[in-house]
C-alpha positions in Angstrom: 0.0 0.0 0.0 1.4 3.5 -0.8 2.3 5.9 1.9 -0.7 8.1 1.2 -4.1 6.8 0.3 -7.0 9.1 -0.6 -10.3 7.2 -0.5 -13.4 8.2 -2.4 -14.8 9.4 0.9 -12.0 12.0 1.0 -10.6 10.4 4.1 -6.8 10.5 3.8 -4.6 7.9 5.4 -0.8 8.2 5.7 0.9 5.0 7.0 4.3 5.1 8.8 5.3 1.6 7.7 5.4 2.7 4.0 6.6 6.3 4.6 9.2 7.9 2.4 11.2 11.0 3.2 12.2 13.3 0.4 14.3 16.5 0.0 12.4 19.6 0.9 12.9 23.2 1.8 16.1 22.6 3.7 18.9 20.3 2.6 19.7 19.2 6.1 16.1 17.9 6.6 14.1 15.1 5.0 10.4 15.6 4.7 7.5 13.1 4.8 4.3 14.5 3.2 1.3 13.4 5.2 -1.2 13.9 2.4 -2.9 17.0 4.0 -2.1 19.2 1.0 -3.8 16.8 -1.4 -6.7 16.3 0.9 -7.4 20.0 1.5 -6.6 21.2 -2.0 -3.6 23.1 -0.7 -5.3 24.9 2.1 -3.2 23.1 4.7 0.1 21.1 4.7 1.5 18.7 7.2 4.9 17.1 7.2 7.0 15.0 9.5 10.5 16.4 9.2 13.7 14.6 10.2 17.3 15.8 10.5 19.7 14.3 8.0 22.3 12.9 10.3 25.8 14.4 10.0 24.4 17.7 8.6 23.9 20.7 10.8 21.7 23.8 10.5 22.8 26.5 8.0 21.7 29.5 10.1 20.0 32.2 8.0 17.4 34.7 9.3 14.3 34.2 7.2 10.5 34.6 7.1 7.6 32.5 5.8 4.7 34.2 4.0 1.8 32.1 5.3 -1.2 32.4 7.6 -0.4 29.6 10.1 2.7 27.6 11.1 2.7 25.1 13.9 5.7 22.9 14.9 5.6 20.0 17.4 8.8 18.2 18.4 8.5 14.4 18.4 12.1 13.4 19.1 15.5 15.1 19.6 15.9 18.9 20.1 16.0 22.1 18.0 17.0 25.6 18.9 15.5 28.7 17.1 16.0 32.4 17.7 12.9 34.5 17.1 12.9 38.3 16.6 10.2 38.7 19.3 11.1 36.2 22.0 14.8 35.4 21.5 16.4 31.9 21.6 14.3 28.9 22.5 15.3 25.2 22.6 12.4 22.8 21.9 12.4 19.2 23.1 10.0 16.3 22.7 6.4 17.4 23.5 7.3 21.1 23.0 5.5 23.2 20.3 5.5 26.6 18.8 3.0 28.6 16.7 5.2 30.9 14.6 3.2 34.0 13.6 3.2 35.0 9.9 6.3 36.8 8.7 8.1 36.5 12.0 11.9 36.7 11.5 13.6 33.6 12.8 16.7 31.4 12.5 17.4 27.8 13.3 20.6 27.8 15.4 21.2 24.0 15.8 19.5 20.6 16.1 20.2 17.1 17.2 20.9 14.4 14.6 17.8 12.5 15.8 15.5 15.5 15.5 12.0 14.6 14.3 9.1 17.1 14.2 5.6 17.6 12.9 4.9 20.8 11.0 1.4 22.0 10.0 1.0 25.1 7.8 -1.6 27.1 6.0 -1.5 27.2 3.1 0.5 24.1 2.1 2.8 26.0 -0.2 4.3 29.4 0.8 7.2 31.6 0.1 10.3 31.7 2.3 12.5 34.8 2.1 15.9 35.6 3.6 15.7 38.4 6.1 18.2 40.6 8.0 18.8 40.0 11.6 16.5 42.0 13.9 
């Protein structure tokens, strides 16, 4: 069975046992699409994101042009700096709602980092930004 199945009822199933992780926005992360983009016509997106072991963050201040971004850490740790609240390290069970266009930078992450990201819309622009 493929990783993502869209049934005629519009119920979408994504199975971990058949999951594949692909290249995405950042080269030091691998992304698993959970089928939310397809199920919602692009209104929302959801990915499980894993660190690529042996690669580190490439810190660059940036913004995302979207309406909603939620990150929940499943495993490992990740440190971000936000223009409004400063540096924060997230560990399993921690989450953050990043407001639209907030300047932020990933400082570092563990080799075993795994997180869930939910966005709206599914596709959005990312732009480099100067430090605050």
